[in-house]
SELO-799361 format. One record per residue (C-alpha): x, y, z. Coordinates in steps of 0.1 Angstrom, whole numbers, plus 5000, padded with zeros to 4 digits. Each point is the difference from the previous one (the first is absolute). Last residue first. Layout:
<atoms>
XYZ;...
</atoms>
This chain:
<atoms>
294067571566;498549684985;496350044991;497349835020;497249904977;496550155005;499150054964;500350385004;503749965009;501149995035;503150175014;499250374998;500850055037;496450105008;498849704979;502449785020;498650145033;496449934988;501049644990;501749945033;497050135020;497749784979;502349705006;499950085037;496250015001;499949664982;502649855023;498150125030;496749864988;501749664994;501750035035;496550055016;499149664987;497349984974;499749625002;501549935034;503549855004;499749925037;502550255012;497450215020;501050324983;498950325018;503050225000;500350094963;503250184990;499550374995;499250154966;502850204983;500350375009;498650264977;502250194976;500850365009;503849985002;501049904965;503650114996;500849744974;502449835025;497350005026;497549844977;502649744990;500849935036;496349955008;499749764971;502949795011;499149995037;496349944993;500949714977;502349855027;497450035026;497449824978;502549734991;500749945037;496350005009;499249724975;499449944963;500150334983;502449964970;503150215006;500850304978;502850014975;500350354986;
</atoms>
């Protein structure tokens, strides 16, 4: 499964779309929703920007979803499905 690298809102939305579709296809209906986009970014490139936290939270959501789907090996590598 080719997943986008989290670099901006578009890549985050695409990741959510792909992973959510895989969960639905697998019949997983009780998995939690992905984190919501941040709303408090000032756009100044702060160290510790809210987007950095969002990308970390979204990566955790992605990893948990892939574990649920059986798509991550114990070393953390995404396996092709």
